[in-house]
N, C-alpha and C positions, 0 to 999 in steps of 0.2 A: 285300490286307488293307484292310478298311474303316477309315477314319480316325476314324469315330464310335464304332462298337460293337466294334472290334477283332475282327471276324469275317471269315473268308475266304468271301466270297460267290462265286457262280458267275461264272466269267470271262465277259466279254462281256455282262454285264448291261446292258440298254439300256432307257431310258425314253422313251416318246413321249407327247405331250400335245396335247390339242385340246379344243374345246368347241363346243356348238351348242345351239339355233339362235339364242337371244337373248344379247346381251352385258349384263353388269352391271358397273358401275363398281367397281373393286377387283380385277378378274380379272388385270390385268397384274402385280399384286403376287404372285399365286399362280403365274403363268407364270414370273416372274423367280426366285422361290424354288425352284421345281421344277427349273428348268434349272441353277441354280448349285449346289443341293444334290446333284443327280445328278452333275454334273461333279466336284464335290468328293469324292464317294465313288468316283470312277473309272469311272462309267458314261458311255456315249454318250447324248446326249439329242437327240431330233429334234422339230422343230416339224411339226405337221400343220396346214397352212393351210386355211381355209374349212370347218372342221368335218368332219363325216363325208363330205362331198362330196370334200374333199381326200384323205381316206383311200381313197375309191373310185377317184378319178382318178389318184392317185399322181404319179409324175414330179416336177416341180418343187414340187408341193404338199407334199412331205415332204422337209424340209431339215435338215441337221445344225445344231444350235444351238451357239453358242459363248458363252463368258463375256461377251464384249463385246456380243453381239447383244441382250442384255436390259438394257443400261445405259440410264440416263435414261428410264425408262418408268414409274416408280412413280407419278408425278403425272398420268399420262395416263388418261383415261376409256376406256371400251370395251375392246377387246382387239386387240393389235397383230398377232395371227396370224389374225384374221378369223373370221367365223362365218357359217353359211348353213344354210338348211333343205336336207334331202337326202332325196328320195323313193327314190333308188336303193338306199340302205342298208337300206330296209325290205324289199327284195326279196332273195332268196337269191343271185341272180347278182351283185348289188351287194356283198354281204358276201363272196362268193368273191373278187371283185377286190380288196377291201380286205385280205383275209387274204393273198392272194398278194403284195401290195405289202409287207406287214409281214414275211412270211417271207423275201423276197428281201433285205431289209435286216437280217434277224436280230433284229427287234424282238419281244420277248416280254413287255413290260410296257406297259400303257396307263394313262395318267393322264387322266381325263376330267373336264372342268369344265363343268357344265351343270345343267339341271333334271332332274326325275324322268323325263321322256321320254328325254332323252339318256342318262341313267344306266341306264335299263331296256334301251335298245338295246345299250349296252355289255355288260350282263350276258347278254343273248341271244347276242351275238357270242361271248362267252367260253364259254357253255354248249355251243354247237354247234361249237366250235373244232376238236375232233378230227374231226368229220364233214366240216368244210370242208377240213381237211388231206387227208383221204382222197380227197375229190373232186378236189382239185388234183393229187394224186399220180396218180390214174387218168387225168386229162386230160393228163398230161405237163407240167403247168405248173411243178411243182417236183420236185426230185430226192428220193430217199430220205434222203440226208444232210441236206438242208434241212428235211425233215419231222421228222427226229429232233432236229435242233438247235432247232426251234421246237415241241416236243411239247406244251407247255402255255402258256396265256396268263394272266397276272395282270392283274386290274383294280383300280384304285383311283379312287374318285370324290371330287370336291369340288363342293359345291353352289353355283352362282352364280345367284341369283334375287332380284330386288329385292322380290318379294312376301313373302319369308320363308315360303313355302308348303310347305316340305319338312319332314316330321316327323322328329324325332330330333336336331335341332340348335336351339340357342337363336337363332342368327342365321346367315343365309346371306350369302355374299359379295355386296355391293351394297346390302343393306338399309339399313345405317346411312347410306350416301351418299345414297340416295333420300330418307331422312328429313330429311337436311340440306337438300336441294332444296325439300322440301315446307314445312319450317318457315320457310325464308327467305321463301317466298311468303305463308305465314300471317301472319308478322310484318309484312310489307308491307301486306297487306290489312287487318289489324286496326287499323292507324293511321287509315286513311281511314274504315273502318267506324265507329270510335268517334267520329270527328269528325262524321259525318252520321247517327249513330244508326241504322245499317243492320244488316240480317241478311245474313250471307254463307254460302253453301253451296259447299263445296269438294269436288270429286270427285277421289279419288286412285286409283291403280292397285290391283288386287286382285280379279281376276275370280272366284277361288275361295277367296281367303284375305283376311281383314280385318285383318291385322297392321298394315299401314301406316296404315290409317284409325284403328285402335284406339290405337296409340302416339301418333299425331298428336293425337288427341282429348285424351289425357292431357297431352301436352306443351304444348298451347295452352289447356287448360281449356275445351274445347268444351262447348256445351250439350247436344249430341246427337250420336250416332254410329250409322251404319248399317253393319253388317257381315254377310256372308253366313252365318257360323257361328251367329249368334244374331239372327234377325229380331225386329222389335218385336212386342209383344203386339197382339191384336186391338184395333181402335179407336185405333191408335197416333197417328192424325192429331189426335185430341182431346187425347191426353196430351202430344203435342209442343207444341201450341199453349198448353196450360196451363203447360208448363215454360218456354216463352219469355216468357210474360206474367209469370210469377213472377220470372224473372231481371230483367226490366225493373223490376218492382216493388221489387226489392232495390237498385236504383240502377245497374244495368248499362246502359251506353249502346250496347251491341252484342250481337249473338248470332252464334255460330259453329256451323255444322252440318257435320260431316265425313261423307262418304258414299263407301264403297268401290264401285268400278265394278260389282262383282258383287252389290250389295245386293239383297235380296229380302224379300217379306213371308212370312207363315207358309204361304201357299198357293203359294209359289214364283213369285210374280209379281214382275217387276223393279220396284225403286223407283229412280226417276231423279231427276236434279237438277231438271229442269223440273217434275216432279210435286211435289216438295217446295217449290220456289219458288212455284208457283201457289197451293199450299195456304196458305203463310205470307202471301203478299201479298194474296190475296183474303179470307181469313178474318180476319186480324189487321190488315191494312192497313199492315204494316211495309214500309219501303223495302228491297227484297230484291234481291240480286245472286247470280249463280252463276258458278263458275269450274271448268273442267275442265283439269287440269294436263297430262295426256297424257304424251308421251315425254320431256318435259323432266326427268322423274323418273329416267330411265335414264342421263342424261348428266352432264357436269361432272367436276370434279376429285374423286378418291376421298377420303373422310374418313380421318383417322388410324386410326380403328378398323378400317376395311376393309383398309387397307394392312397393318396388323399381323395381322389375321385371315387374309388371303390368304397372307402370308409364313409364318405358323405352320402353316397347312394344307398349303402346298406342301412344307415341310420334312417334316412328319409323313407326307405321302403317299409321299415317296421312301423314308423309313424303313420304311413298311409294305410297299412293293414289294420292298425288299431282304430283308425277313424272310419274305415270302410263300413258300408251298409250293404244289404242285399241289392240295393238299387245302384250302387257305385259301379261304373263300368270298369273292366280290367284296364289298368293303366301301367305306364312305364315311367320310371324315374329318369330324367334327362338333365343334361347340363346346357344352360344357356348363358353365355358369358361367365360370370362367377356365381350364377344362381342355379339352385336345384329346382326343377319344375316337374310337375306331373302332367303327362300327356295321355290322352286316350290311346290305348295300345293299337287298336285296329285302324285308327286314323293314320298313325305312323306307318303301320304295315302297308296300308293302301298307298300312301305317298311313295314309299320305298318301291312298291311294285310299279307305280306310275313312272318312275325314273326309267325302269327297264322298257316299259311300253314306249316312252318318248324316244329312247335311243333306237328302238326297233323301227319306229315310224320316221326316223330321221329328224326329229324335233330336238336338236342338240342344245339349242339355247334354253328350251324348256327343261331339259334334263339337268343342266347346270343350276337353274333357278330352283328346281325341286329339291336339289341337294341341300339347299339352305343358304342363308346369308354368309356364313363363314366360308363355305366352299366357293361361293361366287366371288367373295372378296379376294381369296387366294388366287383364283383364276384370273381376275382382272389385274392383280398385281403382277402375276407372272407374264401376262401378255404385254404389259407396259414395259417390263424390264428386258424381255427376251425377243419380242416380235415387232418392235417398233424401230424404224430407222431414224436416227437423229436428223433433224431438218437442216437444210443448207442455209436457210435464212435464220440469222441470230436475232435474239430479242433485245440485246444490249443491256440486259439485266445481270447484275453480279450478286450471287448469293453466297454468303460466307458460312462455313460450318466450323463449330468450335466444340471441343470436349472440355467439360469442367468437373472438378471434384475427383473422387477416387476412381481409378479404372475399373471396369467390369466387363465380363464376357457379353458380347452382343453389341457393344458400341460400334465396332467396325462394320457390322452388318447394316446398322442404321446409316452410317456414313456412306457406305457403298451405294445403298439404295437411293439416298438423297442425291448423291453426285450423278448417278446415271439417269434418274428421272429428271433432274435439272437439265442435263445435257440434252435429253430427249425433248424437253420443253424449249430448247434453244438458248438457255441461259449459260453464262459462264460461272463455274463453281470455283470458289476460293477456299483453300484449306488454311485454317488458323492453328498454328502449333502452340502447345504449352498453355492452353487455357486463356484466361483474360490477360495474363502477363504477356502472352504472345500477341494478343490483339493490341495491347498498349505499346509493345516494342516493335511492331511492324513485321512480325514473323508470319507473313501472309503470302501465299503463292497460289497460282492456278492449279487445279487438280483435274486431271483428264480421265477419260473412260478406262483406259488400260491400267492406270495406276491403282485402281481399287479392285482389280481382278483378284479373286480368291480371298477377299477380305471377310466374307461371311463366316468362314471357319476359324478365324484368328481371334484369340482372346485379347484382353487388354485394350489399349488405345493406341493405334498406329499414329494418330495425330499428336499424341502426347497430351497430358492433362495435369492441371494443378488445382489445388483447393482455393487459391487466392480469389477474392471477390474484386469487382472492378473498382469500388471505393475510391481510393486515393488517385487512381489512374484514369478517372472518368474523362478528364480534359484531353489526355493523350489518346484515349480510345476514340473520342469524338473526332479528333484531328485525323486519325488513321482511317476512320470510316469515310471521311471526305477524300483523303489521299488515295485510297484504293477503290474509291467509288463503289462502296458497298451499299446495296439497295435493300437488303434484308438479311436477317441473321437466324441461323438454326443453332440452338444451344442444347447440346446433348450431355446430360449428367444428372447428378443427384440433388440433394437439398441445396448445395452451393449453386447449382445451375438455376434453381428456382429463386434463391436469394439474389443472385447476380442479375437475373432478368428483372426482378422487382427494382433493384437499384438503378438499372438502365432506364426503366420506365419512369421512375421518380425524377431522374436527372433530365428528362425531356424538357422540363420547365426552364432549365438553364442552357441546355445544349440542343439546338434545333437539329443538329446532325443525327441525334439519336431517335428522331421521329421517323423511324423505318419499321416495317412489320417484323415481328420477332415471334419465334415459337420455341418453347422448351419441350424437349423430349426426355421424360424421366428414364434415367439409366443408373441404377444403383442396386447393390445387393441388399441394402437395408429396406427397400420398398417403402420409403417414408416421404415421398414427394406428394404434396397435396394436389388433388385434382385427378389422381389416377389410382385405380385399384391394384394395378400391377406395374412394375418397373422392369425395364430391360436388365438382365443380369441376375435377378433374384432367383429365377428357376435354376440356373446353372449352379449358383451357390447352394441352393437347397438340395440339389442332387449330390453335390460334394459332401455336404453335412450328412445326408442320409446314408451314403456309401460308407463314410467313416463310422457312423453309429452302428451299421451292420457288422463291421469288423470288430468294433469294441464289444458288441453283444456276443459275438462268437467267443471272445476272450472271457467275458463274464460267465458264459454258459459253461466253459471249461473249468472255471474256478468258482465254486459255489460261494454263496454268501458274500457277494461283492456289490457295492453300489458305485456307479460311475456318474460323475458330475461333469457335464460338457458345456463349455462356454462357446456361444456363437456370436457372430457379429450382429450389428443392427443398432448400436447405440441405445437410445431410449425406445426404439421401435421393436416390439416383440414378434414381428411377423415371422422371421426366420426361426426363432425358437419355437413358436407355436406350431408352425407347419412341419418343422423337423420332428417335433414331438408326435404329431399325428402320423407322419410317414415312417417313423422308426418304432412306434409303439412305446414311447417314453411314459414314465409314471407321472411326470408333471413337467411343466415348462414355466419357469419363473420369469415374469416380465414386468416392466415398469408400469404398464397400463393397468395391471390388476394388483391391487394392494393385498397383502396377506396379513390377516388379523391375528394369526395364531401366535406370533412372536412380538406382540406389542407390549411394551413395558409401561406400566402406569407410573408416571412421575409424581403427579398429584391427583386429586379426585377429578380435576377438570382437564388436565393436559395428558397427551400421549406422546411417547417418543417412538418415532418410526425407525426401525432398524434398516440400514442399507443392506440389501441382499446382494452382496458381491459374491463372486464365485468362490473366493477364498473363505468368506464367512460361511457359506453353505457347506463347503468342504470341512471346515473346522467343526461345524455343528453336527454333521452326519458322522464324522469320525469320532466325536466325543460320545454321541448318543448310541453309536453302533458298537461300542466296545463290548466284546464278548459275544456279539451276535453277527456282525458283518464288518468288513473293512471297507475303506472308501478310496477311490482314485479320482483324480481331477485331470481333465484334458482341456486345453485351450487351443482351439483349432486355428485361430489366427488368420493370416493373409492367404492361406491356401484356398479360402472361400472365394477370394476375388479372382483367382487364376483359373487356368484350364481352358479348354476349347468350349465355345458356347453350346448349350443344349439345343436340340431342334426347336423347342419353343422359343428360346431367346433369338435364334437366327431368324425364324419366321416373324416373330413379333417385331424385332428390330427392322426387318425389311419392310414390313407394312407401315410402321411408324415413320421411317425415313421417306418412303414414297408419298404417304399422305401429307406429310408436312410440306413438301415442295409443291404439291398440287394446291394446297391451301394458300401458301405464300404467293403462288402465281396469280390466283384470283384476288387475293388481298392487294397485291401490287397494282392491279388494274383499277381497283376501287379507290386506291390512295393516290393515283396519278392526277395531279392538278397543275394546270398552267406550265406544262413542260417539265415538271419535277414531281418527285414522290414525297408526300408529306403525310405521315401517319401518327396522329396523336390521340386517337380514340382508344378507350380501354380494350376494345375487341381487336385491336391491331397487335397486341402482345399477349399471346395465349400459351397455356399448357395443353399439349396434346396428350390425352390420357384415356385409358380404358375405364369406363363407368358402366358397371353391371353388364351390359350386352353390346356396347358399341364404342368406337373411338370417337371422342368428342373434343372440341376446342373450347377451353374456358379461360376467360381473361385472367391474367395474373392478379390484377387488383381485386377481383371478386373472390379470390381464394384466401385472402389475408385473414378474414374472419374465422376461417376454418383451420387456422394454423396455430400450433403451439410453438412459437419461435424459440422459447427458452429450451425446450427439449427436442426441437427439430422433428416434429411429427405432426400429422394431421390430427385435428380434434375428433374427426369421425373416421373410424377404421372398420371396414366391413368384415374383416377376418376375425374380429373379436367374437362374432356370433358362432364361430367354429370351436371356440375353446371348451364349451360344455361337452362337445363330442369327444374331445381329447380326455376329459375327466371321466366321462361315462365309460369309455373303452378301457380306462385305467382302473376301473372299479372303485370310484369314489361313492360314498354312501348316499349322499344327497346332492343333486346338481340342479341348479336353476337354469332352465333352457328357454331362450326367447322364442316363443311360438307366435308372436304377433305378426311375423312375416313368413308364416308357414307356407310351404309351396302349395299353390292351388292348382286345380285342374285347368290346363290350357288346351286350346285346340290348334291343331296343325293345319287343317283344311282352310280355315279362315285366313291364316297367315299367308299361305301360298297363293290362294285365289286361282290356282291352276287345276285343281281337282274338283270335278263336279260331284255334288252331293249324291246323285243317283248311283255313284260307283260304290257307295258305302253299303 
């Protein structure tokens, strides 16, 4: 009986896993999760070393995996089971040998981690499985009993590719880690470039996909990006030079150009680093340097995002294999928003191939659309920020931006995007310093394009921020809104920003000046703002915690029999603790949302005393219980979680949130313009902009009150709680209840795009 879904699966269910030919950082998390989930469900799990070559060669290349064999590997880059190109598997005789090796071991399920080539090969292997068995039977290689026992082969794929070039998933394993490596280099380069007023050209990987280049351009505020999906227009050389000159004219001391290695012009001629460097240096006379990152992008420690992604995909892959039947098509586990979904493998492969066809045929708009909604949103945001000239005609609209609550990495990226998109729309942007106190005290001034240059890579809050709510200063705030002629307000912050927005909306009944459109952008390491699955700053904090845990684990490994208790931020919200537990391989994560019954003291027969699980209490408990067995150490990470440079995710997320908020306000201002003035008093004129499952949505502040636990400052509904069973399963808890009511179902890619005809399948 499966401990997860209470179903009696076929006895002897066996999972095998391998990948080929390139490795991507984060794959070890998927390996670990697949092994442990498989063992947890009662299956035997085998490693196949060296990719398809190990499958063909058999012998010691196919080994039984144990729970301990995947310990201490989450922080390792590459893949511990090896990877290799294999020409033998492309030939039928090679696939016959591979099939024979699997049949002899009774393996009927394959979990393949790789790119579209590896996954296509796996699907071909599955398609001709019956034919291979018949040939092996005729040749006397296997018995009739063995053939019957292995009558069908199930395939489940996970995509590992730093290029993020596989259609059907928002992110592939390894992409986020590669972005971390790239951004580290960009940050280092921009400091010297700014000092010497240089132009830097950076080539990143992406032979057929420009995702890394595009997101890097957004994350560092690059002046220009070259991607294969959307080559520059004719005479791009002239446009590029004008763009660089304009940026210098606005006060910028450096220029950054990002180039994907597969960049091309409209005639499909390659655009190279040297070509761009020679153009800029000769035509403009700028001091120009070029850097090609190469394989450094593939290495290094995996990011927290990749560890969690790999773990989620590994668990989902095992569940899919357990549920598979002979009629189930080969599928791939993908990420859509915050949801794990199963997609038909060959549909995804077909759409991926169609991107290449579209580029070859010059249908570049189609190529961008085929890449998916996430890619298209990134491209649209980049075009808006980098390739649009601010209009000469002004709108006479003033939009104020305010930071509220504790500072966090990514706030400045949101402010920068909002300011520049607002200027592009013709508005005047106003900066409010020091939160609601500054709004009440008149600390308000115009902020221009050049002032926010380079803000994407800066942590904290350049505008200044305070936790104070508008409350007692409502009257003074309303007066300053009139004095400074503020027509709409962007509030960037955590739970205080949400509460402050609610107070302003409530005060509209008494102060007509507050009847202006408002939008709250969640930005807090705690990720506790109602209306959004993610908050700006949480990813950076999570990476800081994960990196610290890695170092602590090294210390623990060197000193045996030691337990570490680590306290994270988050207040009553257990998001950081849970996600850090997943990414670091913790044994448990104690959170407010999940009550622990093991230490409940019975006061009477009807009453229970709930013990407050403080960090000190847990330290004392483990120290006392561990006497003679292990010793205990306690670490309180503190405010280091709020600092540091923003992660690529937070830079990109903040940029898109800031841009979208201004576009929404622009439309809302038009709706609320009545009789020569702006009057907004409807609930949908004051919203939280949040990520919900798969898209950014605006939700009225008032409508979120019912889903808010105001006492503990958390939403009543928190999506990430569904991931806690994964944490416990991978930590070897005996019995875990896992919510399978929202199990990932098979979805179709072809229907979503509407661009690929069915006869191509």
